[in-house]
C-alpha positions as CSV (number, residue, x, y, z in Angstrom):
1,S,4.2,-70.3,29.8
2,H,3.6,-73.0,27.2
3,P,6.7,-72.7,24.8
4,Y,6.6,-71.1,21.5
5,K,6.0,-74.7,19.0
6,V,3.3,-75.6,21.2
7,R,1.0,-73.1,20.7
8,V,1.7,-72.7,17.4
9,L,-0.1,-76.8,17.1
10,L,-3.0,-75.6,19.3
11,Y,-3.3,-72.3,16.7
12,E,-2.8,-74.9,13.7
13,K,-5.6,-77.5,15.2
14,A,-7.9,-74.3,15.8
15,L,-7.6,-72.5,12.5
16,K,-8.2,-76.1,11.0
17,Y,-11.6,-76.3,12.5
18,L,-12.3,-72.5,12.3
19,P,-10.5,-70.7,9.3
20,G,-12.7,-67.3,9.9
21,S,-11.4,-66.8,13.1
22,Y,-9.8,-63.5,12.9
23,K,-9.4,-63.2,16.7
24,L,-7.4,-66.4,16.1
25,W,-5.1,-65.1,13.7
26,Y,-4.5,-62.1,14.6
27,H,-2.8,-63.4,18.3
28,Y,-0.9,-66.4,16.1
29,L,0.7,-63.5,13.4
30,N,1.3,-61.3,16.6
31,E,3.2,-64.3,19.1
32,S,4.9,-65.4,15.5
33,V,6.3,-61.8,14.8
34,E,7.9,-61.3,18.1
35,F,9.4,-64.8,18.2
36,A,10.8,-64.0,14.6
37,Q,12.1,-60.9,15.9
38,Q,14.8,-62.5,18.3
39,L,16.0,-64.2,15.2
40,P,18.9,-62.4,12.4
41,V,16.6,-61.5,9.4
42,D,18.0,-64.1,6.8
43,N,16.7,-66.5,9.1
44,P,14.4,-69.7,7.7
45,K,11.4,-68.9,9.9
46,Y,11.5,-65.0,8.2
47,E,9.4,-67.0,5.3
48,V,7.9,-69.1,7.0
49,I,6.3,-66.7,8.5
50,N,5.8,-64.7,5.7
51,Q,3.7,-67.4,4.0
52,L,1.2,-67.8,7.2
53,F,0.7,-64.0,7.0
54,E,-0.2,-64.9,3.1
55,R,-2.6,-68.2,4.4
56,A,-4.2,-65.6,6.7
57,L,-5.2,-62.8,3.7
58,I,-6.9,-65.3,1.6
59,F,-9.3,-65.8,4.8
60,M,-8.3,-62.0,6.2
61,N,-8.5,-59.6,3.4
62,K,-11.0,-57.5,5.0
63,M,-9.2,-56.4,7.3
64,P,-7.1,-54.0,7.5
65,R,-5.2,-54.7,10.7
66,I,-3.5,-58.1,9.1
67,W,-2.5,-56.0,6.1
68,I,-1.0,-53.6,7.9
69,N,0.8,-55.9,10.4
70,Y,2.4,-58.3,6.9
71,C,3.5,-54.9,5.5
72,E,5.7,-53.9,8.5
73,F,6.6,-57.1,9.0
74,L,7.9,-56.8,5.6
75,I,9.3,-53.3,6.2
76,H,11.3,-55.0,8.9
77,Q,13.2,-57.2,6.4
78,K,13.9,-54.8,3.6
79,F,11.7,-55.8,1.2
80,I,11.2,-53.0,-1.2
81,T,10.1,-54.6,-4.4
82,K,8.0,-56.6,-1.7
83,T,6.5,-54.1,0.5
84,R,5.2,-52.5,-1.6
85,H,3.1,-54.9,-4.0
86,T,1.5,-55.7,-0.5
87,F,0.4,-52.7,-0.3
88,D,-0.9,-52.4,-3.2
89,K,-2.7,-55.4,-2.8
90,A,-3.9,-54.1,0.5
91,L,-5.7,-51.2,-1.1
92,A,-7.4,-53.5,-3.7
93,A,-9.2,-55.9,-1.3
94,L,-9.9,-53.5,1.2
95,P,-13.0,-50.3,0.7
96,V,-11.6,-46.7,0.3
97,T,-13.4,-45.7,3.2
98,Q,-10.6,-48.3,5.3
99,H,-8.3,-47.0,2.5
100,D,-6.7,-43.6,5.3
101,K,-4.9,-46.6,7.2
102,I,-2.9,-48.3,4.6
103,W,-1.7,-44.9,3.1
104,E,-1.1,-43.6,6.7
105,V,1.8,-46.7,6.7
106,Y,2.5,-46.7,3.3
107,V,3.4,-42.7,3.0
108,E,5.7,-42.8,6.3
109,W,7.3,-46.3,4.8
110,G,7.4,-44.8,0.8
111,S,9.4,-41.4,2.4
112,S,11.7,-42.8,4.2
113,L,13.4,-44.8,1.5
114,A,16.4,-43.6,-0.2
115,L,14.6,-43.9,-3.9
116,P,13.5,-41.1,-4.3
117,D,11.4,-42.3,-7.9
118,T,9.9,-44.4,-5.6
119,A,8.8,-42.4,-3.1
120,K,7.4,-40.5,-5.9
121,R,5.0,-42.8,-7.2
122,I,4.0,-43.7,-4.0
123,M,2.9,-40.4,-3.1
124,R,1.6,-38.8,-6.2
125,R,-1.0,-41.8,-5.8
126,Y,-2.2,-40.7,-2.2
127,L,-2.3,-37.3,-3.2
128,R,-4.7,-38.3,-6.3
129,F,-7.1,-40.1,-2.7
130,N,-6.2,-36.8,0.1
131,P,-5.6,-33.5,-1.7
132,D,-4.8,-32.0,1.5
133,Y,-1.4,-34.3,1.2
134,A,-0.1,-31.5,-1.5
135,E,2.1,-29.4,1.2
136,D,3.0,-32.1,3.1
137,Y,4.2,-33.7,-0.9
138,I,6.4,-30.3,-1.3
139,E,8.5,-30.4,1.6
140,Y,9.4,-34.0,0.0
141,L,9.9,-32.7,-3.2
142,L,11.9,-29.7,-1.6
143,K,13.8,-32.1,0.9
144,I,15.5,-33.9,-1.7
145,K,15.3,-31.2,-4.0
146,H,13.8,-32.3,-6.9
147,L,12.7,-27.8,-7.0
148,D,11.5,-28.4,-10.3
149,E,8.4,-30.3,-9.7
150,A,8.3,-28.5,-6.2
151,A,7.6,-25.4,-7.6
152,T,4.8,-27.3,-10.8
153,Q,3.4,-29.1,-7.6
154,L,2.8,-25.7,-5.1
155,A,1.4,-24.0,-8.7
156,R,-1.4,-26.4,-8.8
157,V,-2.1,-25.9,-5.4
158,L,-2.2,-21.9,-6.4
159,N,-3.7,-22.2,-9.0
160,D,-7.3,-24.1,-6.8
161,D,-9.2,-21.7,-5.7
162,T,-10.9,-24.4,-3.7
163,F,-7.3,-25.5,-2.2
164,K,-7.3,-25.2,2.2
165,S,-4.1,-25.1,3.0
166,S,-3.6,-28.1,6.2
167,K,-0.7,-26.4,8.0
168,G,-3.2,-23.1,8.1
169,K,-0.9,-20.9,5.6
170,S,-2.9,-18.3,3.5
171,H,-2.9,-17.8,0.0
172,Y,-0.5,-14.9,0.0
173,Q,2.0,-17.1,2.1
174,L,1.5,-19.7,-0.8
175,W,2.7,-17.0,-3.0
176,M,5.9,-16.0,-1.0
177,K,6.5,-19.5,-1.1
178,M,5.9,-19.4,-4.7
179,C,8.4,-16.8,-5.1
180,K,11.2,-17.1,-3.1
181,L,11.5,-20.9,-4.7
182,L,11.6,-19.3,-8.2
183,S,13.6,-16.1,-7.5
184,R,16.6,-18.6,-5.7
185,N,16.9,-21.0,-8.2
186,P,16.3,-20.0,-11.7
187,D,18.5,-22.6,-12.9
188,L,16.7,-25.6,-11.3
189,I,12.8,-25.1,-12.4
190,T,12.6,-24.6,-15.9
191,S,8.6,-25.4,-16.7
192,I,7.7,-22.3,-15.0
193,D,8.0,-18.5,-16.1
194,C,9.1,-17.1,-13.3
195,E,8.3,-12.8,-14.3
196,A,5.1,-14.3,-15.4
197,V,3.9,-15.9,-12.0
198,I,5.4,-13.2,-10.1
199,R,3.9,-10.7,-11.7
200,H,0.5,-12.4,-11.6
201,G,1.2,-12.6,-7.8
202,L,1.3,-8.6,-7.9
203,R,-1.4,-7.9,-9.5
204,K,-3.6,-10.5,-7.3
205,F,-1.8,-9.3,-4.0
206,T,-1.9,-5.6,-4.1
207,D,-1.9,-4.4,-0.6
208,E,1.9,-5.9,0.0
209,V,3.6,-6.1,-2.9
210,G,7.0,-5.1,-2.1
211,R,8.3,-9.0,-1.2
212,L,6.7,-9.8,-4.7
213,W,8.9,-6.8,-6.5
214,I,11.8,-7.7,-4.6
215,A,11.8,-11.7,-5.5
216,L,11.3,-10.9,-9.1
217,A,14.5,-8.7,-8.7
218,D,16.1,-11.1,-7.4
219,Y,15.1,-13.6,-9.7
220,F,17.3,-11.8,-12.6
221,I,20.7,-11.0,-10.2
222,R,21.1,-14.8,-9.3
223,Q,20.7,-14.9,-14.0
224,A,23.1,-11.9,-13.7
225,L,21.1,-10.3,-15.6
226,F,21.9,-6.6,-13.9
227,D,20.4,-4.2,-15.8
228,K,17.2,-6.1,-16.0
229,A,17.5,-6.2,-12.1
230,R,18.1,-2.3,-12.2
231,D,14.4,-1.8,-14.5
232,I,12.2,-4.1,-12.5
233,F,13.9,-1.9,-9.4
234,E,13.0,1.3,-10.8
235,E,9.5,-0.4,-12.5
236,A,8.4,-1.1,-8.8
237,L,9.5,2.3,-7.9
238,S,7.3,3.3,-9.8
239,L,4.4,1.2,-9.2
240,I,4.0,0.9,-5.7
241,T,1.6,2.8,-2.9
242,T,2.2,2.6,0.2
243,A,5.4,3.7,2.4
244,R,5.9,0.6,4.2
245,D,6.9,-0.9,0.3
246,F,9.0,1.6,-0.7
247,T,11.0,1.1,2.2
248,L,11.4,-2.7,1.6
249,I,12.4,-2.1,-2.0
250,F,14.4,0.9,-1.9
251,D,17.1,-0.5,0.7
252,A,16.9,-3.9,-1.4
253,Y,17.8,-1.8,-4.7
254,T,20.5,0.3,-2.3
255,K,22.0,-2.7,-0.7
256,F,22.2,-3.8,-4.2
257,E,23.8,-1.2,-5.8
258,E,26.5,-1.1,-2.9
259,Q,27.2,-4.9,-3.2
260,M,28.1,-4.2,-7.3
261,I,30.5,-1.9,-5.7
262,T,31.8,-3.8,-3.9
263,L,32.2,-6.7,-5.9
264,M,33.8,-4.8,-8.4
265,I,36.6,-4.1,-6.1
266,E,37.3,-7.4,-4.9
267,D,37.1,-8.6,-8.6
268,E,40.0,-6.1,-8.7
269,D,41.9,-7.1,-6.8
270,D,41.4,-10.4,-7.5
271,E,43.4,-9.6,-10.3
272,D,45.9,-7.2,-9.0
273,I,47.0,-10.3,-7.3
274,T,47.1,-12.9,-10.6
275,E,48.8,-10.0,-12.3
276,G,51.4,-9.8,-9.4
277,M,52.0,-14.0,-9.8
278,G,51.3,-14.0,-14.1
279,K,54.4,-11.3,-13.8
280,L,56.7,-13.5,-11.7
281,Y,56.2,-16.3,-13.3
282,T,56.3,-15.3,-17.0
283,A,59.4,-12.1,-16.7
284,D,61.1,-13.1,-19.1
285,I,58.1,-13.9,-21.9
286,L,57.3,-10.3,-21.7
287,K,60.6,-8.9,-22.9
288,E,60.0,-10.3,-26.2
289,F,57.3,-8.0,-25.9
290,D,57.3,-4.1,-26.8
291,Q,58.0,-2.5,-23.6
292,E,55.6,0.2,-25.0
293,D,52.1,-1.1,-25.9
294,A,52.0,-3.1,-23.1
295,E,52.2,0.3,-21.6
296,M,49.9,1.4,-23.1
297,Q,47.0,-1.2,-23.3
298,T,47.0,-1.3,-19.3
299,Q,46.8,2.3,-18.7
300,S,43.7,1.6,-21.5
301,K,42.7,-0.9,-18.9
302,E,42.8,0.6,-15.8
303,D,40.9,4.0,-17.4
304,A,38.1,1.6,-18.5
305,E,37.9,0.0,-14.9
306,E,38.1,3.7,-13.4
307,S,35.6,5.2,-15.6
308,E,33.0,2.0,-14.6
309,M,33.4,2.0,-11.0
310,N,32.9,5.8,-10.8
311,F,29.8,5.7,-12.8
312,K,28.6,3.0,-9.9
313,F,29.3,5.1,-7.7
314,Y,28.0,7.8,-9.3
315,R,24.6,5.8,-9.5
316,L,24.6,4.7,-6.1
317,E,24.7,8.6,-5.2
318,R,21.9,9.7,-7.7
319,L,19.7,6.5,-6.0
320,I,20.2,7.9,-3.0
321,E,19.4,11.6,-4.0
322,R,16.5,10.3,-5.5
323,R,15.2,8.8,-2.7
324,P,12.8,12.0,-0.6
325,L,11.2,12.3,-4.4
326,L,10.5,8.8,-4.7
327,L,9.0,8.4,-1.5
328,S,6.6,11.4,-2.4
329,D,5.7,9.8,-5.4
330,T,5.0,7.3,-3.8
331,M,2.7,9.1,-1.3
332,L,0.9,11.1,-4.5
333,R,0.3,7.2,-5.7
334,Q,-1.8,6.7,-3.0
335,N,-3.5,9.9,-2.3
336,P,-3.1,11.9,-5.3
337,N,-5.8,14.5,-2.9
338,N,-3.5,14.8,-0.8
339,V,-2.5,18.2,-0.1
340,F,-0.3,19.0,2.1
341,E,2.1,15.9,0.3
342,W,2.4,18.1,-2.2
343,F,3.7,21.3,-0.5
344,K,5.9,17.8,0.9
345,R,7.0,17.8,-3.1
346,V,8.2,21.4,-3.1
347,E,10.4,21.6,-0.5
348,I,12.3,18.8,-1.5
349,D,14.1,21.1,-3.5
350,P,12.4,25.0,-2.7
351,K,15.7,26.6,-4.4
352,N,14.9,25.0,-8.2
353,P,12.5,27.1,-9.3
354,A,11.2,24.4,-12.6
355,H,10.5,21.9,-9.3
356,V,8.9,23.9,-7.6
357,L,6.6,25.2,-10.7
358,K,6.0,21.6,-12.5
359,T,5.3,20.5,-8.7
360,Y,2.5,23.7,-8.0
361,T,0.9,22.8,-11.8
362,Q,1.1,19.0,-12.0
363,G,-0.8,19.4,-8.3
364,C,-3.6,22.3,-9.2
365,T,-4.4,19.7,-12.3
366,E,-3.8,16.4,-10.5
367,I,-6.5,17.0,-6.9
368,D,-9.8,16.9,-6.8
369,P,-11.6,19.6,-4.6
370,Q,-14.9,17.3,-4.0
371,K,-12.1,15.2,-2.7
372,A,-9.2,17.1,-0.9
373,V,-7.5,16.2,2.2
374,G,-7.0,19.7,3.4
375,R,-7.3,23.3,1.7
376,P,-7.4,22.8,-2.1
377,Q,-7.0,26.6,-2.5
378,D,-4.0,27.0,-0.7
379,L,-1.9,25.1,-3.4
380,W,-3.3,28.0,-6.0
381,V,-2.0,30.9,-3.6
382,A,1.3,29.5,-3.2
383,C,1.4,28.9,-6.8
384,A,0.3,32.5,-7.7
385,R,2.3,33.7,-4.4
386,Y,5.6,32.1,-6.1
387,Y,5.6,33.8,-9.6
388,E,4.4,37.1,-7.1
389,D,8.0,36.7,-5.2
390,N,9.7,36.0,-8.8
391,E,8.2,39.8,-10.2
392,E,5.8,37.6,-12.3
393,V,2.5,39.8,-12.1
394,E,1.2,38.4,-15.0
395,N,1.5,35.0,-14.8
396,S,-0.1,35.0,-10.9
397,R,-2.3,36.9,-11.6
398,L,-3.5,33.9,-14.9
399,V,-2.2,31.1,-11.7
400,F,-5.8,33.2,-9.8
401,H,-7.8,33.1,-12.5
402,R,-7.6,30.4,-13.8
403,A,-8.1,29.4,-9.7
404,T,-11.6,31.2,-10.1
405,Q,-13.1,28.6,-12.7
406,V,-12.3,25.3,-10.6
407,A,-15.4,23.3,-9.1
408,F,-14.2,23.6,-5.6
409,K,-16.8,22.1,-2.5
410,T,-17.3,25.0,-0.6
411,I,-17.5,28.8,-1.1
412,E,-15.4,29.7,1.6
413,E,-12.8,27.8,-0.9
414,L,-13.4,30.4,-4.0
415,S,-14.1,33.2,-1.8
416,D,-10.4,32.6,0.0
417,V,-9.0,32.2,-4.0
418,W,-10.4,36.2,-4.3
419,A,-9.2,37.5,-1.5
420,H,-5.8,36.5,-1.5
421,W,-5.5,38.1,-5.5
422,V,-7.1,41.3,-3.9
423,E,-4.5,41.0,-0.6
424,M,-2.0,40.4,-4.6
425,E,-2.7,43.8,-6.2
426,L,-2.5,45.8,-2.7
427,R,0.7,44.3,-2.0
428,L,1.5,45.4,-5.0
429,K,0.3,48.8,-4.8
430,N,-2.6,48.4,-7.7
431,Y,-5.3,50.2,-5.7
432,T,-8.3,50.4,-8.4
433,A,-6.6,46.8,-10.2
434,A,-7.9,45.6,-6.3
435,R,-11.1,47.4,-6.3
436,M,-12.5,45.6,-9.7
437,V,-11.1,42.3,-8.8
438,I,-13.7,42.3,-5.5
439,K,-16.2,43.0,-8.1
440,Q,-16.2,40.4,-9.9
441,P,-17.8,37.6,-8.2
442,L,-19.5,40.2,-6.8
443,S,-21.7,41.4,-9.3
444,R,-22.7,37.9,-10.4
445,R,-26.4,36.8,-10.1
446,V,-27.2,35.9,-6.4
447,T,-28.6,32.3,-7.0
448,R,-28.9,30.7,-3.4
449,K,-30.5,27.4,-4.6
450,Q,-28.8,24.3,-3.6
451,D,-29.3,21.8,-6.3
452,P,-26.6,20.2,-8.0
453,T,-26.2,21.9,-11.4
454,T,-25.2,25.1,-9.4
455,T,-21.8,25.4,-8.7
456,V,-19.4,27.6,-6.2
457,Q,-19.2,30.6,-8.5
458,D,-23.0,30.3,-8.5
459,R,-23.3,31.1,-5.4
460,I,-20.2,33.2,-4.4
461,S,-21.6,36.6,-4.6
462,T,-23.4,35.1,-0.9
463,S,-19.9,35.4,0.5
464,L,-19.8,37.7,3.8
465,R,-16.1,37.4,3.6
466,L,-15.9,39.0,0.4
467,W,-18.6,42.0,0.6
468,C,-16.8,42.7,4.1
469,L,-14.0,42.8,1.9
470,H,-15.4,45.3,-0.6
471,A,-16.5,47.4,2.1
472,D,-13.5,47.7,3.9
473,L,-11.7,48.8,-0.1
474,E,-14.3,51.2,-0.4
475,E,-14.2,52.7,2.6
476,T,-10.3,52.7,2.1
477,F,-10.0,53.9,-1.7
478,G,-13.9,54.5,-3.2
479,T,-16.1,57.8,-2.2
480,V,-19.0,57.6,0.3
481,D,-21.5,56.4,-2.0
482,S,-19.8,52.9,-3.2
483,T,-19.4,52.6,0.6
484,K,-22.8,53.1,1.2
485,E,-23.6,50.6,-2.0
486,A,-21.1,48.0,-0.4
487,Y,-23.0,47.6,3.0
488,T,-26.7,47.9,1.5
489,K,-26.0,46.0,-0.6
490,M,-25.1,43.3,1.9
491,I,-28.0,43.7,3.8
492,D,-30.5,43.4,1.0
493,L,-28.8,40.0,0.4
494,R,-29.2,39.6,4.1
495,I,-25.9,38.3,4.1
496,A,-24.9,41.3,7.0
497,T,-23.9,40.3,10.5
498,P,-24.8,42.6,13.5
499,L,-21.5,43.8,13.0
500,V,-21.4,44.9,10.0
501,V,-24.1,46.9,10.9
502,L,-22.8,48.9,13.4
503,N,-19.6,49.3,11.2
504,F,-22.6,50.7,9.0
505,G,-23.7,52.9,11.0
506,S,-20.5,54.1,12.9
507,Y,-18.9,54.7,9.1
508,L,-22.3,56.8,8.3
509,E,-21.8,58.9,12.3
510,E,-18.5,59.9,11.4
511,K,-19.3,61.0,8.3
512,H,-22.3,63.1,10.1
513,Y,-25.3,60.8,7.9
514,W,-27.0,60.6,11.3
515,E,-30.0,60.3,9.9
516,E,-28.8,57.5,7.8
517,A,-27.4,55.9,10.1
518,F,-30.7,55.8,12.5
519,R,-32.5,54.7,9.5
520,V,-29.8,51.6,9.4
521,Y,-30.1,51.0,13.2
522,E,-33.7,50.7,12.2
523,K,-34.1,48.0,9.5
524,A,-31.3,46.7,11.2
525,V,-33.6,45.8,14.8
526,G,-36.5,44.7,12.6
527,A,-33.8,42.3,10.9
528,F,-32.5,40.6,13.6
529,D,-33.9,38.7,16.3
530,W,-33.1,38.9,20.0
531,P,-30.4,38.2,21.6
532,H,-28.3,38.7,18.5
533,V,-30.1,42.1,18.5
534,Y,-29.2,43.7,22.0
535,D,-26.0,45.3,21.2
536,I,-27.3,46.9,17.4
537,W,-30.5,48.7,20.4
538,L,-27.8,49.6,22.7
539,V,-25.3,51.7,20.3
540,Y,-29.0,52.9,18.4
541,L,-30.0,54.1,21.8
542,Q,-26.6,55.6,22.7
543,T,-26.0,57.8,19.4
544,F,-29.5,58.8,19.3
545,I,-29.6,60.8,23.2
546,E,-25.8,61.7,22.3
547,R,-26.6,63.2,19.0
548,Y,-30.2,64.4,20.1
549,G,-29.9,65.3,23.8
550,G,-33.1,66.4,25.3
551,N,-34.7,67.0,21.3
552,K,-37.0,65.1,20.2
553,L,-38.4,63.4,23.2
554,E,-41.5,61.9,21.7
555,R,-39.4,59.7,18.8
556,L,-36.8,58.2,21.7
557,R,-39.4,57.6,24.2
558,D,-41.0,55.8,21.4
559,L,-38.0,53.5,20.4
560,F,-37.5,52.4,24.3
561,E,-41.3,51.7,24.2
562,Q,-40.3,49.8,21.1
563,V,-37.2,47.8,22.4
564,L,-38.9,46.8,26.1
565,K,-42.2,45.4,24.4
566,Q,-39.7,43.1,21.8
567,C,-36.4,42.4,24.6
568,P,-36.8,39.0,27.3
569,K,-37.1,39.8,30.4
570,G,-33.8,39.2,32.1
571,M,-32.7,42.1,29.8
572,K,-35.5,45.4,30.5
573,Q,-33.4,46.5,33.3
574,I,-30.5,47.6,31.5
575,F,-32.9,49.8,29.1
576,F,-34.6,51.1,32.4
């Protein structure tokens, strides 16, 4: 409640005896600052209080609060140089563990200055003390349009593998920020090679490269290097591996071509207006020139502009037409072993023989059957069928022959190729050739052992499907002996099923080879277990009874005793 002057005398008298008292100096300085803030900044009292702070710091030079209050008081007075020197003195006087308190005020004041060079020097010093401030410094540089230095600082951050964003940004987000900065300001950033930086990012971030390719193309577009930008778009479309990146790049490419056409149309309109104004202004002068030469020059210029415009439209139309093929290239780069994608590629232009055959050939060559997604043999069969449909039978046979030498993953895949080859010969009514084709895989030495050195070609002779097809062909086009040989070989190889045995027995019965049929059944009931042998026993007994009736009862009784002895209890009632 006492006047300020009275309290000043008390503070001065107390500090005369206790010059090292922090509380006295702290309250004395605070009251002085509050008193000065009621006065204009140019009042002489301000300088008196400045001197008071200087006196206090003789004893309180290790107290950061005193330094901060003094700096804030100088900031209020708009003293730039003196404030900066005071901050520097504070940093020199205080231990490094307390510097963060000074820097917080120092940097905030520096960023508020209308002197970019001074602010940058302050921030660069603080950056050495606190590297995490890098992102804030970059934001400040972008704010004041010092883009070249901002790009340099951002590159330094990206090259530091130990850097962690204080704002929670990922490394990819920082890369994208860098690429956008470089691509959108090619004339203002000269200290960094934009193309080299973006290409490094393409090698580093292989999952999301679409935006990086667009940024690189944008860099050349802003420099009016349009042909180079097209080369970048084409290069990107030939390297990307995801549909998402393809969509981004293709949309940007088409938009670029559309803008080029739009700009050309607008430029022509501007030229027409300019020419119209020029004709009104220079009508008398033009009369002095040869009218015929002027018309020829005008016509030549119009023809050149029309040709260029037509070429741009053609380039855009051609790009749109190529979209399905480019997308197919992308998906096949992602997984060249995807059989379905190869068939989709064929359907892009199914009426173009060159395209179809090139796709089939390329697919059959590039697919690894061990890693294939889908049925790899279908591609070979479709290729052969295409030649067959176009009456190129020899080429079709050549495709089948090459397909039979492919290292397929399973026997079923290879047997499918052989079966389709046989079916083709049957469609062409080359029955003898069909029988010869089916004998090729079945005549090989039987190999059952599964080891790394054994291929499907070594085990193809155990394919039930091919043996059944062989038996059907012999039944239809062969002799009785050749048919019996085919069925007997299946039973000897132990690949015959109960259905095969029943078919063999039925065939022998039709040819009246009853005893041979019974021997086949007898051999089969000893080879199969229950319940698989049930149908064979049933047919065997029924056929025997129909053939001999009441004759050979002793033999029939032995058969019933044999089946009743072997069959499960639940089935004995059927045979009784």
